LUMDREN-171059 format. One record per residue: x, y, z of N, C-alpha, C, O, CB in turn; residue number from 1. Coordinates in nm, 4 decimals. Glycine has a CB too. Example, Ala and Ser with C-alpha at 12.3 -4.5 7.8 and 13.67 -1.06 7.14 Angstrom:
     n.xx     n.yy     n.zz    ca.xx    ca.yy    ca.zz     c.xx     c.yy     c.zz     o.xx     o.yy     o.zz    cb.xx    cb.yy    cb.zz pos
   1.3190  -0.5690   0.7800   1.2300  -0.4500   0.7800   1.3200  -0.3300   0.7800   1.4236  -0.3319   0.8465   1.1308  -0.4473   0.9046   1
   1.2850  -0.2250   0.7080   1.3670  -0.1060   0.7140   1.2900   0.0030   0.7870   1.3409   0.1138   0.8039   1.4084  -0.0598   0.5725   2
This chain:
     n.xx     n.yy     n.zz    ca.xx    ca.yy    ca.zz     c.xx     c.yy     c.zz     o.xx     o.yy     o.zz    cb.xx    cb.yy    cb.zz pos
  -1.3134   4.8703   0.1505  -1.2160   4.7684   0.1821  -1.1112   4.7639   0.0713  -0.9972   4.8051   0.0929  -1.2838   4.6308   0.2003   1
  -1.1480   4.7144  -0.0474  -1.0578   4.7161  -0.1623  -1.1282   4.7834  -0.2766  -1.2445   4.8221  -0.2658  -1.0123   4.5735  -0.2019   2
  -1.0575   4.7972  -0.3859  -1.1177   4.8622  -0.5012  -1.2295   4.7784  -0.5625  -1.3145   4.8322  -0.6333  -1.0120   4.8909  -0.6052   3
  -1.2310   4.6475  -0.5366  -1.3329   4.5591  -0.5939  -1.4500   4.5379  -0.4988  -1.5301   4.4472  -0.5216  -1.2713   4.4249  -0.6302   4
  -1.4632   4.6174  -0.3936  -1.5669   4.5908  -0.2942  -1.6984   4.6616  -0.3222  -1.7938   4.6417  -0.2470  -1.5180   4.6306  -0.1595   5
  -1.7082   4.7420  -0.4248  -1.8353   4.8071  -0.4551  -1.9302   4.7071  -0.5200  -1.8850   4.6079  -0.5772  -1.8138   4.9296  -0.5473   6
  -2.0633   4.7315  -0.5120  -2.1627   4.6311  -0.5490  -2.1548   4.5778  -0.6915  -2.1790   4.4586  -0.7109  -2.2954   4.6872  -0.5285   7
  -2.1230   4.6573  -0.7910  -2.1235   4.6107  -0.9288  -1.9960   4.5416  -0.9710  -1.9890   4.4913  -1.0831  -2.1487   4.7239  -1.0191   8
  -1.8969   4.5371  -0.8878  -1.7664   4.4834  -0.9250  -1.7631   4.3319  -0.9184  -1.8462   4.2679  -0.8539  -1.6590   4.5406  -0.8355   9
  -1.6649   4.2772  -0.9868  -1.6407   4.1338  -0.9823  -1.4903   4.1122  -0.9662  -1.4106   4.2042  -0.9847  -1.6954   4.0622  -1.1111  10
  -1.4539   3.9916  -0.9320  -1.3135   3.9562  -0.9132  -1.2949   3.8128  -0.9615  -1.3897   3.7343  -0.9621  -1.2696   3.9721  -0.7630  11
  -1.1728   3.7787  -1.0020  -1.1434   3.6425  -1.0475  -1.1691   3.5428  -0.9351  -1.1440   3.5726  -0.8184  -0.9972   3.6314  -1.0965  12
  -1.2189   3.4250  -0.9699  -1.2527   3.3256  -0.8685  -1.1279   3.2754  -0.7967  -1.1327   3.2511  -0.6761  -1.3275   3.2084  -0.9321  13
  -1.0160   3.2593  -0.8678  -0.8956   3.2119  -0.7999  -0.8420   3.3162  -0.7021  -0.7946   3.2808  -0.5941  -0.7879   3.1761  -0.9023  14
  -0.8491   3.4437  -0.7383  -0.8042   3.5505  -0.6487  -0.8959   3.5590  -0.5266  -0.8491   3.5822  -0.4152  -0.8007   3.6863  -0.7230  15
  -1.0262   3.5403  -0.5474  -1.1203   3.5465  -0.4343  -1.0973   3.4307  -0.3373  -1.0980   3.4504  -0.2157  -1.2660   3.5442  -0.4852  16
  -1.0769   3.3095  -0.3910  -1.0531   3.1939  -0.3047  -0.9246   3.2107  -0.2231  -0.9171   3.1666  -0.1084  -1.0456   3.0658  -0.3887  17
  -0.8247   3.2740  -0.2823  -0.7011   3.3010  -0.2091  -0.7241   3.4103  -0.1057  -0.6753   3.4001   0.0069  -0.5880   3.3416  -0.3059  18
  -0.7981   3.5150  -0.1424  -0.8203   3.6285  -0.0523  -0.9019   3.5891   0.0710  -0.8802   3.6439   0.1790  -0.8909   3.7412  -0.1269  19
  -0.9952   3.4951   0.0562  -1.0772   3.4536   0.1706  -1.0189   3.3307   0.2410  -1.0864   3.2664   0.3215  -1.2202   3.4239   0.1248  20
  -0.8941   3.2993   0.2100  -0.8157   3.1991   0.2808  -0.8641   3.0556   0.2648  -0.8490   2.9744   0.3562  -0.8135   3.2326   0.4236  21
  -0.9211   3.0244   0.1512  -0.9566   2.8859   0.1225  -0.8307   2.8104   0.0797  -0.8110   2.6946   0.1166  -1.0666   2.8780   0.0121  22
  -0.7454   2.8778   0.0011  -0.6173   2.8227  -0.0412  -0.5046   2.9104   0.0102  -0.5197   3.0320   0.0226  -0.6105   2.8101  -0.1948  23
  -0.3905   2.8473   0.0403  -0.2773   2.9219   0.0946  -0.2116   3.0119  -0.0089  -0.1629   3.1199   0.0244  -0.1750   2.8266   0.1505  24
  -0.2102   2.9679  -0.1344  -0.1491   3.0487  -0.2396  -0.2464   3.0640  -0.3551  -0.3373   2.9830  -0.3733  -0.0169   2.9856  -0.2882  25
  -0.2257   3.1684  -0.4319  -0.3126   3.1891  -0.5471  -0.2862   3.0833  -0.6529  -0.3779   3.0427  -0.7243  -0.2926   3.3294  -0.6056  26
  -0.1625   3.0386  -0.6637  -0.1335   2.9336  -0.7613  -0.2026   2.8025  -0.7242  -0.2411   2.7263  -0.8129   0.0176   2.9117  -0.7723  27
  -0.2188   2.7751  -0.5946  -0.2929   2.6555  -0.5526  -0.4399   2.6685  -0.5908  -0.5027   2.5703  -0.6302  -0.2788   2.6331  -0.4000  28
  -0.4952   2.7895  -0.5793  -0.6340   2.8122  -0.6201  -0.6490   2.7964  -0.7711  -0.7480   2.7405  -0.8182  -0.6810   2.9522  -0.5763  29
  -0.5515   2.8453  -0.8468  -0.5540   2.8315  -0.9929  -0.5454   2.6849  -1.0325  -0.6166   2.6404  -1.1225  -0.4385   2.9108  -1.0573  30
  -0.4587   2.6099  -0.9659  -0.4443   2.4672  -0.9943  -0.5741   2.3924  -0.9637  -0.6127   2.3028  -1.0388  -0.3279   2.4076  -0.9128  31
  -0.6409   2.4276  -0.8559  -0.7683   2.3639  -0.8213  -0.8738   2.3938  -0.9274  -0.9546   2.3070  -0.9605  -0.8170   2.4115  -0.6829  32
  -0.8739   2.5142  -0.9802  -0.9684   2.5485  -1.0866  -0.9400   2.4655  -1.2117  -1.0323   2.4140  -1.2749  -0.9611   2.6994  -1.1194  33
  -0.8129   2.4529  -1.2469  -0.7757   2.3743  -1.3653  -0.8123   2.2275  -1.3490  -0.8483   2.1606  -1.4458  -0.6260   2.3872  -1.3929  34
  -0.8031   2.1774  -1.2251  -0.8329   2.0366  -1.1990  -0.9828   2.0090  -1.1907  -1.0237   1.8932  -1.1830  -0.7662   1.9928  -1.0705  35
  -1.0652   2.1137  -1.1922  -1.2100   2.0950  -1.1870  -1.2654   2.0857  -1.0466  -1.3774   2.0382  -1.0280  -1.2473   1.9725  -1.2618  36
  -1.1896   2.1301  -0.9464  -1.2351   2.1233  -0.8079  -1.3162   2.2448  -0.7660  -1.3660   2.2494  -0.6536  -1.1175   2.1081  -0.7164  37
  -1.3304   2.3424  -0.8533  -1.4038   2.4646  -0.8209  -1.5208   2.4777  -0.9175  -1.5045   2.4654  -1.0389  -1.3109   2.5903  -0.8280  38
  -1.6392   2.5029  -0.8617  -1.7589   2.5234  -0.9436  -1.8277   2.6516  -0.8996  -1.8411   2.6790  -0.7803  -1.8562   2.4021  -0.9327  39
  -1.8707   2.7290  -0.9969  -1.9459   2.8507  -0.9703  -2.0837   2.8311  -1.0317  -2.0956   2.8081  -1.1520  -1.8737   2.9786  -1.0283  40
  -2.1867   2.8400  -0.9503  -2.3255   2.8183  -0.9931  -2.3420   2.6822  -1.0598  -2.4163   2.6691  -1.1571  -2.3699   2.9293  -1.0892  41
  -2.2728   2.5809  -1.0077  -2.2876   2.4454  -1.0585  -2.2028   2.4115  -1.1789  -2.1973   2.2947  -1.2172  -2.4270   2.4223  -1.0921  42
  -2.1363   2.5076  -1.2405  -2.0544   2.4850  -1.3590  -1.9066   2.4915  -1.3217  -1.8666   2.5685  -1.2344  -2.0873   2.5886  -1.4690  43
  -1.8253   2.4084  -1.3899  -1.6807   2.4137  -1.3664  -1.6295   2.5531  -1.3966  -1.6662   2.6140  -1.4971  -1.6063   2.3089  -1.4524  44
  -1.5443   2.6027  -1.3086  -1.4954   2.7395  -1.3220  -1.3499   2.7406  -1.3658  -1.2671   2.6658  -1.3137  -1.5115   2.8155  -1.1903  45
  -1.3204   2.8257  -1.4615  -1.1812   2.8529  -1.4954  -1.1303   2.9558  -1.3956  -1.2091   3.0243  -1.3303  -1.1658   2.9037  -1.6441  46
  -0.9995   2.9664  -1.3841  -0.9404   3.0553  -1.2842  -0.9796   3.2012  -1.3053  -0.9929   3.2757  -1.2083  -0.7898   3.0426  -1.2865  47
  -0.9981   3.2427  -1.4288  -1.0277   3.3832  -1.4587  -1.1771   3.4147  -1.4554  -1.2158   3.5287  -1.4814  -0.9720   3.4192  -1.5943  48
  -1.2607   3.3180  -1.4246  -1.4050   3.3436  -1.4221  -1.4379   3.4434  -1.3123  -1.3924   3.4275  -1.1990  -1.4840   3.2123  -1.4009  49
  -1.5160   3.5461  -1.3439  -1.5499   3.6456  -1.2406  -1.6585   3.5945  -1.1463  -1.7482   3.5201  -1.1860  -1.5958   3.7763  -1.3059  50
  -1.6476   3.6367  -1.0202  -1.7525   3.6096  -0.9216  -1.8042   3.7431  -0.8698  -1.7287   3.8390  -0.8533  -1.6993   3.5201  -0.8039  51
  -1.9329   3.7468  -0.8450  -2.0001   3.8678  -0.7965  -2.0742   3.8347  -0.6680  -2.0914   3.7169  -0.6367  -2.0981   3.9249  -0.9035  52
  -2.1183   3.9337  -0.5932  -2.1949   3.9049  -0.4719  -2.3177   3.8195  -0.5032  -2.3906   3.8464  -0.5987  -2.2376   4.0355  -0.4035  53
  -2.3394   3.7165  -0.4217  -2.4524   3.6266  -0.4403  -2.4174   3.4996  -0.5152  -2.4969   3.4056  -0.5146  -2.5609   3.6974  -0.5122  54
  -2.3014   3.4928  -0.5799  -2.2608   3.3719  -0.6515  -2.2306   3.2601  -0.5526  -2.1730   3.2835  -0.4463  -2.1378   3.3998  -0.7406  55
  -2.2704   3.1379  -0.5890  -2.2425   3.0207  -0.5072  -2.1199   2.9507  -0.5627  -2.1133   2.9200  -0.6817  -2.3642   2.9246  -0.5030  56
  -2.0237   2.9258  -0.4767  -1.8983   2.8614  -0.5163  -1.8857   2.7314  -0.4379  -1.8993   2.7300  -0.3156  -1.7746   2.9552  -0.4909  57
  -1.8594   2.6223  -0.5094  -1.8386   2.4925  -0.4456  -1.6933   2.4522  -0.4680  -1.6463   2.4475  -0.5817  -1.9373   2.3838  -0.5024  58
  -1.6231   2.4233  -0.3601  -1.4813   2.3901  -0.3663  -1.4607   2.2532  -0.3048  -1.5062   2.2275  -0.1934  -1.3951   2.4968  -0.2939  59
  -1.3920   2.1649  -0.3766  -1.3614   2.0312  -0.3237  -1.2219   2.0347  -0.2635  -1.1229   2.0581  -0.3329  -1.3716   1.9211  -0.4355  60
  -1.2161   2.0105  -0.1303  -1.0888   2.0089  -0.0585  -1.0855   1.8846   0.0287  -1.1798   1.8570   0.1029  -1.0696   2.1385   0.0274  61
  -0.9761   1.8097   0.0190  -0.9544   1.6897   0.1008  -1.0711   1.5911   0.0923  -1.1089   1.5302   0.1923  -0.9320   1.7294   0.2459  62
  -1.1272   1.5761  -0.0263  -1.2298   1.4758  -0.0469  -1.3706   1.5137  -0.0064  -1.4603   1.4296  -0.0126  -1.1927   1.3572   0.0243  63
  -1.3932   1.6369   0.0348  -1.5299   1.6783   0.0628  -1.5512   1.8191   0.0106  -1.4555   1.8940  -0.0089  -1.5605   1.6707   0.2141  64
  -1.6774   1.8552  -0.0120  -1.7112   1.9833  -0.0742  -1.7416   2.0891   0.0303  -1.8035   2.0618   0.1332  -1.8304   1.9672  -0.1679  65
  -1.6965   2.2111   0.0013  -1.7336   2.3284   0.0814  -1.8236   2.4141  -0.0053  -1.7911   2.4414  -0.1209  -1.6068   2.4094   0.1307  66
  -1.9361   2.4567   0.0492  -2.0323   2.5393  -0.0213  -2.0211   2.6819   0.0323  -2.0486   2.7071   0.1496  -2.1772   2.4837  -0.0050  67
  -1.9806   2.7747  -0.0543  -1.9550   2.9123  -0.0146  -2.0402   3.0068  -0.0982  -2.0705   2.9784  -0.2140  -1.8055   2.9466  -0.0294  68
  -2.0786   3.1191  -0.0389  -2.1514   3.2228  -0.1107  -2.0687   3.3507  -0.1018  -2.0222   3.3888   0.0056  -2.2962   3.2433  -0.0521  69
  -2.0512   3.4161  -0.2163  -1.9736   3.5398  -0.2216  -2.0600   3.6525  -0.1678  -2.1644   3.6838  -0.2250  -1.9250   3.5708  -0.3670  70
  -2.0172   3.7134  -0.0583  -2.0856   3.8323  -0.0061  -2.0205   3.9585  -0.0594  -2.0870   4.0567  -0.0924  -2.0844   3.8331   0.1479  71
  -1.8875   3.9526  -0.0669  -1.8122   4.0687  -0.1119  -1.6947   4.0208  -0.1969  -1.6161   3.9382  -0.1505  -1.7630   4.1541   0.0091  72
  -1.6806   4.0696  -0.3186  -1.5689   4.0267  -0.4035  -1.4412   4.1020  -0.3671  -1.4235   4.2175  -0.4060  -1.6026   4.0485  -0.5524  73
  -1.3532   4.0369  -0.2929  -1.2264   4.1001  -0.2564  -1.1144   4.0324  -0.3335  -1.1207   3.9125  -0.3610  -1.2010   4.0919  -0.1026  74
  -1.0129   4.1084  -0.3680  -0.9022   4.0526  -0.4449  -0.7709   4.0566  -0.3685  -0.6723   3.9980  -0.4132  -0.8874   4.1269  -0.5753  75
  -0.7671   4.1239  -0.2549  -0.6468   4.1298  -0.1725  -0.6704   4.0500  -0.0450  -0.7814   4.0471   0.0082  -0.6083   4.2770  -0.1394  76
  -0.5665   3.9864   0.0026  -0.5775   3.9072   0.1249  -0.5960   4.0006   0.2441  -0.5199   4.0959   0.2611  -0.4524   3.8172   0.1445  77
  -0.6967   3.9733   0.3263  -0.7299   4.0604   0.4385  -0.7322   3.9780   0.5673  -0.7185   3.8557   0.5633  -0.8667   4.1311   0.4155  78
  -0.7493   4.0441   0.6796  -0.7548   3.9776   0.8090  -0.8777   3.8898   0.8240  -0.9759   3.9051   0.7514  -0.7518   4.0796   0.9193  79
  -0.8711   3.7985   0.9181  -0.9789   3.7021   0.9402  -1.1138   3.7674   0.9713  -1.2153   3.7190   0.9213  -0.9413   3.6098   1.0528  80
  -1.1205   3.8747   1.0511  -1.2516   3.9362   1.0756  -1.3156   3.9923   0.9477  -1.4377   3.9893   0.9328  -1.2377   4.0475   1.1786  81
  -1.2333   4.0430   0.8564  -1.2879   4.0949   0.7307  -1.3264   3.9830   0.6342  -1.4154   4.0000   0.5508  -1.1868   4.1873   0.6641  82
  -1.2592   3.8687   0.6459  -1.2951   3.7536   0.5628  -1.4359   3.7077   0.5962  -1.5114   3.6689   0.5071  -1.1947   3.6378   0.5823  83
  -1.4719   3.7118   0.7242  -1.6050   3.6686   0.7671  -1.7145   3.7528   0.7038  -1.8262   3.7042   0.6862  -1.6163   3.6749   0.9186  84
  -1.6855   3.8775   0.6692  -1.7854   3.9619   0.6038  -1.7906   3.9380   0.4536  -1.8889   3.9743   0.3891  -1.7564   4.1083   0.6314  85
  -1.6862   3.8774   0.3963  -1.6795   3.8580   0.2516  -1.7287   3.7213   0.2074  -1.7408   3.6958   0.0876  -1.5386   3.8778   0.2041  86
  -1.7571   3.6332   0.3019  -1.7908   3.4952   0.2680  -1.9057   3.4470   0.3562  -1.9178   3.4861   0.4723  -1.6675   3.4028   0.2841  87
  -1.9887   3.3623   0.2991  -2.0923   3.2929   0.3762  -2.0709   3.1443   0.3544  -2.0821   3.0955   0.2420  -2.2384   3.3374   0.3333  88
  -2.0404   3.0726   0.4604  -2.0099   2.9304   0.4518  -2.1359   2.8499   0.4781  -2.1903   2.8531   0.5885  -1.8985   2.8915   0.5515  89
  -2.1823   2.7777   0.3771  -2.3024   2.6938   0.3888  -2.2677   2.5458   0.3887  -2.3512   2.4621   0.3540  -2.3994   2.7238   0.2749  90
  -2.1463   2.5135   0.4270  -2.1009   2.3758   0.4288  -2.1678   2.3004   0.5422  -2.1636   2.3456   0.6566  -1.9487   2.3690   0.4423  91
  -2.2298   2.1858   0.5132  -2.2880   2.1066   0.6221  -2.1769   2.0495   0.7094  -2.0656   2.0287   0.6612  -2.3771   1.9924   0.5660  92
  -2.2049   2.0239   0.8367  -2.1005   1.9693   0.9240  -2.0563   1.8313   0.8774  -2.1359   1.7526   0.8262  -2.1501   1.9622   1.0686  93
  -1.9287   1.8039   0.8962  -1.8719   1.6754   0.8557  -1.9070   1.5668   0.9560  -1.9147   1.5913   1.0763  -1.7197   1.6860   0.8407  94
  -1.9281   1.4461   0.9042  -1.9442   1.3303   0.9909  -1.8064   1.2900   1.0406  -1.7085   1.3018   0.9668  -2.0148   1.2120   0.9165  95
  -1.7969   1.2425   1.1643  -1.6652   1.1983   1.2110  -1.6165   1.0808   1.1272  -1.6947   0.9931   1.0906  -1.6703   1.1591   1.3604  96
  -1.4892   1.0794   1.0975  -1.4346   0.9734   1.0140  -1.4274   0.8436   1.0933  -1.3869   0.8440   1.2095  -1.2953   1.0122   0.9606  97
  -1.4660   0.7336   1.0321  -1.4628   0.6054   1.1033  -1.3191   0.5573   1.1211  -1.2302   0.5906   1.0427  -1.5452   0.4993   1.0276  98
  -1.2989   0.4781   1.2265  -1.1681   0.4201   1.2522  -1.1531   0.2980   1.1638  -1.2383   0.2091   1.1642  -1.1502   0.3836   1.4026  99
  -1.0457   0.2938   1.0887  -1.0212   0.1812   0.9990  -0.8977   0.1070   1.0489  -0.7912   0.1657   1.0680  -1.0026   0.2290   0.8506 100
  -0.9146  -0.0221   1.0693  -0.8026  -0.1034   1.1168  -0.7095  -0.1324   1.0004  -0.7504  -0.1894   0.8993  -0.8526  -0.2357   1.1815 101
  -0.5840  -0.0926   1.0155  -0.4843  -0.1209   0.9130  -0.3582  -0.1708   0.9792  -0.3197  -0.1258   1.0871  -0.4552   0.0039   0.8272 102
  -0.2956  -0.2640   0.9126  -0.1680  -0.3154   0.9609  -0.0588  -0.2675   0.8677  -0.0825  -0.2420   0.7496  -0.1690  -0.4707   0.9704 103
   0.0600  -0.2556   0.9218   0.1739  -0.2160   0.8400   0.2023  -0.3236   0.7370   0.1934  -0.4432   0.7651   0.2983  -0.1901   0.9272 104
   0.2365  -0.2793   0.6184   0.2668  -0.3742   0.5130   0.3958  -0.4493   0.5491   0.4946  -0.3892   0.5912   0.2802  -0.3021   0.3756 105
   0.3921  -0.5787   0.5318   0.5087  -0.6598   0.5640   0.5186  -0.6965   0.7106   0.6211  -0.7491   0.7541   0.6320  -0.5883   0.5232 106
   0.4140  -0.6699   0.7879   0.4175  -0.7000   0.9305   0.3945  -0.8479   0.9581   0.4073  -0.8925   1.0722   0.3139  -0.6175   1.0037 107
   0.3609  -0.9238   0.8554   0.3394  -1.0670   0.8735   0.1966  -1.0980   0.9156   0.1088  -1.0117   0.9150   0.4362  -1.1219   0.9763 108
   0.1773  -1.2201   0.9509   0.0448  -1.2676   0.9911   0.0115  -1.2127   1.1296   0.0980  -1.2096   1.2171   0.0387  -1.4234   0.9907 109
  -0.1158  -1.1684   1.1509  -0.1507  -1.1148   1.2824  -0.1518  -1.2247   1.3881  -0.1846  -1.3401   1.3607  -0.2872  -1.0456   1.2771 110
  -0.1157  -1.1858   1.5076  -0.1224  -1.2803   1.6184  -0.2690  -1.2984   1.6574  -0.3566  -1.2265   1.6092  -0.0373  -1.2310   1.7403 111
  -0.2937  -1.3937   1.7437  -0.4307  -1.4203   1.7871  -0.4891  -1.2969   1.8556  -0.6058  -1.2634   1.8349  -0.4350  -1.5419   1.8823 112
  -0.4090  -1.2302   1.9362  -0.4538  -1.1098   2.0066  -0.4861  -0.9967   1.9075  -0.5889  -0.9302   1.9202  -0.3460  -1.0635   2.1071 113
  -0.3975  -0.9752   1.8087  -0.4205  -0.8712   1.7076  -0.5453  -0.9014   1.6252  -0.6221  -0.8107   1.5928  -0.2985  -0.8582   1.6151 114
  -0.5656  -1.0293   1.5912  -0.6837  -1.0664   1.5135  -0.8118  -1.0369   1.5903  -0.9098  -0.9897   1.5327  -0.6783  -1.2144   1.4758 115
  -0.8109  -1.0647   1.7198  -0.9284  -1.0363   1.8019  -0.9550  -0.8865   1.8106  -1.0706  -0.8444   1.8082  -0.9106  -1.0943   1.9420 116
  -0.8486  -0.8044   1.8209  -0.8663  -0.6588   1.8228  -0.9242  -0.6085   1.6904  -1.0103  -0.5206   1.6884  -0.7323  -0.5890   1.8517 117
  -0.8757  -0.6653   1.5803  -0.9276  -0.6265   1.4484  -1.0745  -0.6653   1.4372  -1.1557  -0.5871   1.3878  -0.8452  -0.6930   1.3347 118
  -1.1088  -0.7846   1.4823  -1.2484  -0.8290   1.4787  -1.3378  -0.7378   1.5624  -1.4498  -0.7068   1.5219  -1.2597  -0.9735   1.5285 119
  -1.2891  -0.6947   1.6792  -1.3667  -0.6043   1.7643  -1.3909  -0.4710   1.6939  -1.5011  -0.4165   1.7002  -1.2945  -0.5811   1.8981 120
  -1.2882  -0.4185   1.6269  -1.3039  -0.2922   1.5534  -1.4025  -0.3046   1.4384  -1.4738  -0.2095   1.4061  -1.1696  -0.2456   1.5001 121
  -1.4061  -0.4215   1.3772  -1.4983  -0.4440   1.2653  -1.6391  -0.4802   1.3110  -1.7297  -0.4941   1.2288  -1.4449  -0.5535   1.1760 122
  -1.6573  -0.4955   1.4411  -1.7905  -0.5234   1.4934  -1.8251  -0.6702   1.4989  -1.9423  -0.7049   1.5137  -1.8913  -0.4536   1.4118 123
  -1.7280  -0.7564   1.4875  -1.7509  -0.9009   1.4967  -1.7041  -0.9511   1.6320  -1.6048  -0.9028   1.6864  -1.6779  -0.9764   1.3826 124
  -1.7758  -1.0478   1.6857  -1.7352  -1.1037   1.8137  -1.6455  -1.2235   1.7899  -1.6366  -1.2737   1.6779  -1.8579  -1.1432   1.8984 125
  -1.5789  -1.2697   1.8950  -1.4892  -1.3846   1.8841  -1.5660  -1.5133   1.8611  -1.5109  -1.6086   1.8059  -1.4041  -1.3972   2.0091 126
  -1.6911  -1.5182   1.9018  -1.7712  -1.6417   1.8967  -1.8465  -1.6578   1.7652  -1.9135  -1.7594   1.7473  -1.8701  -1.6440   2.0115 127
  -1.8388  -1.5635   1.6731  -1.9144  -1.5759   1.5475  -1.8728  -1.6976   1.4664  -1.9561  -1.7597   1.4005  -1.8965  -1.4510   1.4634 128
  -1.7446  -1.7322   1.4707  -1.6961  -1.8430   1.3908  -1.7320  -1.9787   1.4516  -1.7285  -2.0795   1.3810  -1.5468  -1.8320   1.3740 129
  -1.7660  -1.9842   1.5800  -1.7941  -2.1092   1.6477  -1.9384  -2.1565   1.6289  -1.9697  -2.2707   1.6629  -1.7643  -2.0946   1.7938 130
  -2.0269  -2.0721   1.5758  -2.1676  -2.1096   1.5573  -2.1793  -2.1945   1.4302  -2.2026  -2.1421   1.3213  -2.2597  -1.9820   1.5484 131
  -2.1627  -2.3272   1.4458  -2.1664  -2.4153   1.3296  -2.2979  -2.4862   1.3211  -2.3196  -2.5651   1.2291  -2.0539  -2.5159   1.3342 132
């Protein structure tokens, strides 16, 4: 595949994350490493840290972690079918995000109808306040 695809080779972690399409640009992968969002074998990884086949990489993206295993150290961006051979994704499935009731700032006091809708979203009934 590439010159770094033989078994004993290694590649920089930022280049690998870019090559397997975790980040859109290599500079974004480097920035994530500097910010501490990338861990290799449980330790914070610098951008130049080498990864080899079998290494576990944890990447924090959009507030949740992705758990990846390096199958093949590639340094050049390749097509999606080849990416599937270079990476093993062990990320658990995400829970659906809950609906959060929010009002626009400066919208004023909610009307009676809006308040009842907010109460319904929060799981409260209209009669909870009347039980004295």
